[in-house]
C-alpha positions as CSV (number, residue, x, y, z in Angstrom):
1,M,95.1,49.7,89.3
2,I,92.3,50.0,91.5
3,Q,91.1,50.6,95.2
4,I,89.2,48.2,97.4
5,T,88.2,50.2,100.4
6,H,85.3,47.6,103.5
7,L,84.2,48.9,106.3
8,R,84.9,45.9,107.9
9,D,83.2,46.8,111.6
10,K,80.0,46.9,109.5
11,C,80.5,42.9,108.3
12,I,78.0,40.3,108.7
13,G,79.7,38.0,107.5
14,C,77.1,36.5,104.8
15,N,79.4,35.6,102.4
16,S,78.9,37.6,99.4
17,C,82.7,38.8,98.6
18,I,84.2,35.3,99.1
19,E,82.1,33.8,96.2
20,N,83.1,36.9,94.2
21,A,86.0,37.0,94.7
22,P,88.2,34.5,96.5
23,Q,91.8,35.1,95.8
24,R,90.7,39.0,97.9
25,W,88.2,38.0,100.6
26,S,88.2,34.9,102.8
27,I,86.6,35.3,106.3
28,S,88.2,35.7,109.7
29,T,88.2,32.8,112.2
30,S,88.2,34.8,115.1
31,D,84.9,36.5,114.9
32,G,83.2,35.2,111.4
33,K,84.6,38.7,109.3
34,A,85.2,39.4,106.0
35,D,89.1,40.3,105.6
36,L,90.3,42.3,102.6
37,H,94.0,40.5,101.7
38,D,96.6,42.6,101.4
39,A,95.1,45.7,103.5
40,T,95.9,48.9,105.0
41,K,94.0,49.7,108.4
42,N,93.0,54.1,107.0
43,G,90.9,55.0,109.6
44,Q,87.9,52.4,109.7
45,F,88.6,51.4,107.0
46,Y,90.8,48.2,105.1
47,V,92.1,49.2,101.9
48,A,94.1,47.6,99.6
49,V,95.3,48.6,95.9
50,V,95.1,46.0,93.5
51,S,95.6,45.3,89.4
52,D,92.9,45.9,87.5
53,D,92.0,42.0,86.5
54,E,90.5,42.1,89.9
55,Y,87.9,45.0,89.4
56,E,84.9,43.1,87.9
57,Q,85.5,40.1,90.7
58,N,85.4,42.6,93.2
59,Q,83.0,44.9,91.8
60,K,80.3,42.5,91.7
61,A,81.3,41.5,95.5
62,A,80.8,45.4,96.2
63,A,77.1,44.9,94.9
64,D,76.3,41.5,96.7
65,C,77.4,43.2,99.8
66,P,74.1,43.7,101.8
67,M,75.9,45.6,104.2
68,H,76.7,48.0,101.1
69,I,80.4,48.2,103.0
70,I,82.8,47.6,99.8
71,S,83.6,50.4,97.3
72,V,85.9,49.5,94.1
73,E,87.1,52.7,92.5
74,R,89.5,52.6,89.6
75,K,92.3,54.8,90.2
76,M,94.6,57.2,87.3
77,T,98.1,55.4,87.5
78,K,101.0,57.9,86.5
């Protein structure tokens, strides 16, 4: 499993996350910021835990984010 964390408040809506991982991200029509699908809010962050097959696309989304507000980490499973 991987954990994707997004600091949405700092998002500028540049669309790079959507270009890299369109199944996981979209742009909100209400404020123009990126939404992380299937995420829960945890303080200022939105967090989604997803399968390993999404790692590469979301890692690229994190690397391409000009605001550096996306992180992707592998999580150990029991």
